C-alpha positions as CSV (number, residue, x, y, z in Angstrom):
1,M,-2.3,18.6,-1.4
2,L,-2.3,15.7,1.1
3,L,-5.4,14.8,3.0
4,R,-6.7,13.0,6.0
5,R,-10.4,12.3,5.7
6,S,-11.3,15.8,4.5
7,T,-11.8,17.6,1.2
8,V,-10.1,15.9,-1.8
9,A,-7.8,17.4,-4.3
10,L,-5.8,16.0,-7.3
11,P,-3.7,14.1,-6.6
12,A,-4.9,12.9,-3.3
13,L,-3.7,10.7,-0.4
14,L,-5.3,9.2,2.7
15,I,-3.9,7.0,5.5
16,T,-5.3,4.9,8.3
17,T,-3.7,2.7,10.8
18,L,-5.0,0.3,13.4
19,I,-3.4,-1.8,16.1
20,L,-5.2,-4.4,18.0
21,A,-4.0,-6.3,21.0
22,I,-3.4,-10.0,20.1
23,S,-5.8,-11.3,22.7
24,A,-8.7,-9.2,21.2
25,A,-8.6,-10.6,17.6
26,A,-10.9,-13.3,16.3
27,A,-9.3,-16.2,14.5
28,F,-10.0,-16.6,10.7
29,G,-8.7,-19.1,8.2
30,F,-5.7,-18.3,6.0
31,R,-6.5,-18.2,2.3
32,T,-4.2,-17.5,-0.6
33,A,-4.8,-16.4,-4.2
34,T,-2.7,-16.5,-7.3
35,T,-2.2,-13.7,-9.8
36,H,-1.8,-13.8,-13.5
37,R,1.1,-11.9,-15.0
38,A,0.1,-10.3,-18.2
39,R,2.4,-9.8,-21.2
40,H,4.0,-6.3,-21.0
41,I,7.1,-4.3,-21.8
42,V,9.6,-4.2,-19.0
43,H,11.2,-0.7,-18.8
44,A,14.7,-0.2,-17.5
45,A,15.1,0.0,-13.8
46,Q,14.7,3.6,-12.5
47,H,15.3,4.6,-8.9
48,G,16.6,1.0,-8.5
49,C,13.4,-0.7,-9.4
50,V,12.1,-2.0,-12.8
51,N,9.1,0.0,-14.1
52,A,9.3,2.6,-11.4
53,D,8.8,5.4,-13.9
54,T,6.4,3.4,-16.2
55,P,2.8,4.8,-16.3
56,A,0.4,2.4,-14.8
57,T,-1.7,2.6,-18.0
58,A,1.2,1.2,-19.9
59,A,2.0,-1.9,-17.9
60,S,0.4,-4.9,-16.2
61,R,-1.1,-4.7,-12.7
62,Q,1.5,-7.2,-11.5
63,A,4.4,-5.1,-12.9
64,M,3.1,-2.1,-11.0
65,R,2.7,-4.0,-7.8
66,D,6.2,-5.3,-8.1
67,A,7.5,-1.8,-8.7
68,V,5.7,-0.2,-5.7
69,V,6.8,-3.0,-3.4
70,C,10.4,-2.7,-4.6
71,L,10.4,1.1,-4.1
72,I,9.0,0.9,-0.5
73,N,11.4,-1.8,0.4
74,R,14.3,0.3,-0.9
75,Q,13.1,3.0,1.5
76,R,13.0,0.5,4.3
77,A,16.4,-0.8,3.5
78,K,17.8,2.7,3.4
79,H,16.6,3.2,7.0
80,H,17.9,-0.2,8.1
81,L,14.4,-1.8,8.3
82,P,13.6,-5.4,7.1
83,A,11.8,-5.8,3.8
84,L,8.0,-6.3,3.7
85,H,6.8,-9.6,2.2
86,V,4.0,-9.7,-0.3
87,A,0.9,-11.4,1.1
88,Q,-1.7,-12.5,-1.4
89,D,-4.5,-12.0,1.1
90,L,-3.4,-8.3,1.4
91,N,-3.1,-8.0,-2.4
92,R,-6.7,-9.2,-2.6
93,S,-7.9,-6.8,0.1
94,A,-6.0,-3.9,-1.5
95,Q,-7.2,-4.6,-5.0
96,G,-10.8,-5.1,-4.0
97,W,-10.9,-1.8,-2.2
98,T,-9.2,0.0,-5.0
99,D,-11.8,-1.3,-7.4
100,V,-14.6,-0.3,-5.1
101,M,-13.3,3.3,-4.8
102,V,-13.1,3.6,-8.6
103,N,-16.5,2.0,-9.2
104,T,-18.2,4.3,-6.7
105,G,-16.2,7.4,-7.2
106,Q,-15.5,7.6,-3.5
107,F,-12.0,8.2,-2.3
108,T,-12.1,6.9,1.3
109,H,-10.8,4.1,3.5
110,G,-14.4,3.1,4.3
111,A,-15.9,2.2,7.6
112,N,-13.6,-0.7,8.5
113,F,-10.4,-1.2,6.4
114,A,-9.1,-3.8,8.9
115,G,-12.3,-5.8,8.5
116,R,-11.7,-5.9,4.8
117,M,-8.2,-7.4,5.5
118,T,-9.7,-10.0,7.8
119,A,-12.4,-10.9,5.2
120,A,-9.7,-11.4,2.6
121,G,-8.1,-14.0,4.9
122,Y,-5.4,-12.0,6.7
123,T,-5.6,-12.5,10.5
124,W,-3.8,-9.5,11.7
125,S,-2.5,-8.1,15.0
126,S,-1.4,-4.8,13.5
127,A,-2.8,-3.2,10.3
128,G,-2.5,0.0,8.3
129,E,-3.5,1.3,4.9
130,N,-2.3,4.0,2.4
131,I,-4.4,5.1,-0.5
132,A,-3.8,7.6,-3.3
133,T,-5.3,8.7,-6.6
134,G,-4.1,10.8,-9.5
135,F,-0.5,9.4,-9.5
136,R,0.7,8.0,-12.9
137,T,3.7,5.9,-11.9
138,P,4.9,3.8,-9.0
139,W,7.7,6.4,-8.3
140,D,5.1,9.2,-8.3
141,V,2.9,7.6,-5.7
142,V,5.8,6.3,-3.4
143,K,7.5,9.7,-3.6
144,A,4.2,11.4,-2.5
145,W,3.6,8.9,0.3
146,M,7.2,9.3,1.6
147,A,6.7,13.1,1.6
148,S,3.6,12.8,3.8
149,P,4.3,12.3,7.5
150,D,1.5,9.8,8.1
151,H,1.9,7.8,4.9
152,C,5.6,7.6,5.4
153,T,5.0,6.4,9.0
154,N,3.1,3.4,7.6
155,I,5.8,2.6,5.1
156,L,8.6,2.7,7.7
157,D,6.6,1.1,10.5
158,P,8.9,-1.6,12.0
159,T,5.8,-3.5,13.3
160,Y,4.7,-4.6,9.8
161,S,6.0,-7.7,8.0
162,D,3.6,-8.0,5.1
163,V,2.1,-5.8,2.4
164,G,-0.4,-6.0,-0.4
165,T,-1.0,-3.6,-3.3
166,G,-4.0,-2.7,-5.4
167,L,-4.1,-0.6,-8.6
168,N,-6.9,0.6,-10.9
169,N,-6.1,2.6,-14.1
170,H,-9.6,4.0,-14.6
171,R,-10.6,7.5,-13.4
172,L,-11.9,7.9,-9.9
173,G,-14.6,10.6,-10.2
174,N,-12.9,13.7,-11.5
175,F,-9.5,12.4,-10.6
176,G,-7.1,11.2,-13.3
177,P,-5.6,7.7,-13.4
178,S,-4.3,5.9,-11.5
179,T,-5.7,4.9,-8.0
180,W,-3.5,2.9,-5.6
181,T,-4.0,1.1,-2.2
182,Q,-1.4,-0.5,0.0
183,D,-2.4,-2.6,3.0
184,F,0.2,-3.4,5.7
185,G,0.0,-6.0,8.4
186,L,1.6,-8.2,11.0
187,W,0.1,-11.7,11.2
188,M,-1.6,-12.7,14.5
189,G,0.8,-14.3,16.9
190,H,3.9,-13.2,14.9
191,R,6.6,-11.0,16.5
192,A,7.3,-7.6,15.0
193,P,10.3,-7.9,12.6
194,S,12.0,-4.9,14.2
195,N,11.7,-2.5,17.1
196,N,13.5,0.4,15.3
197,H,11.0,3.2,15.4
198,G,13.7,5.9,14.7
199,P,13.0,6.1,10.9
200,Q,9.3,6.7,11.6
201,R,10.1,9.6,13.8
202,G,12.1,11.3,11.0
203,C,9.1,11.2,8.6
204,P,8.5,12.8,6.1
205,Y,11.4,12.2,3.7
206,H,11.8,13.9,0.3
207,I,13.2,11.3,-1.9
């Protein structure tokens, strides 16, 4: 079952999107963070991406981030859209919120997802977020997102240029592992990388 801010089933998905006129946004400093790549076993590429079918409980967080980004960028390439670039600010925003959801047992976008992105150092003009819980592998979660009209629309939004990914392997309330967040954005003052909205209009896609 796929959800939008209503009752929750396992596995579950939520989406939110926000666009703000450039003139209305406040300026914030740009900050970056580094991530540590843990030792892990790299599984053979499935669906064109290494670790796509690896359970999140059996790999490092960075390996799972890489796999999810690879998978969504393959979908964008398939529809003639430019690839999204990993932004460490968005990684920090997405990871922080994923951990909050797991620690509180609340599956929600919260009151102000875009404010979280700003607080993480990402000064955006356009922003969106997908969350999911109860999906074991990167392929499982991306396949579910692409099969949901609203989540698919975020992934194939030509306005976005950047993406960040969060992952937590612990249970979220009664849901099984794992929980995922993806934050999407366009940096303030930057032009949208594409004006091709056609693929969005075709959502969802069963991949």
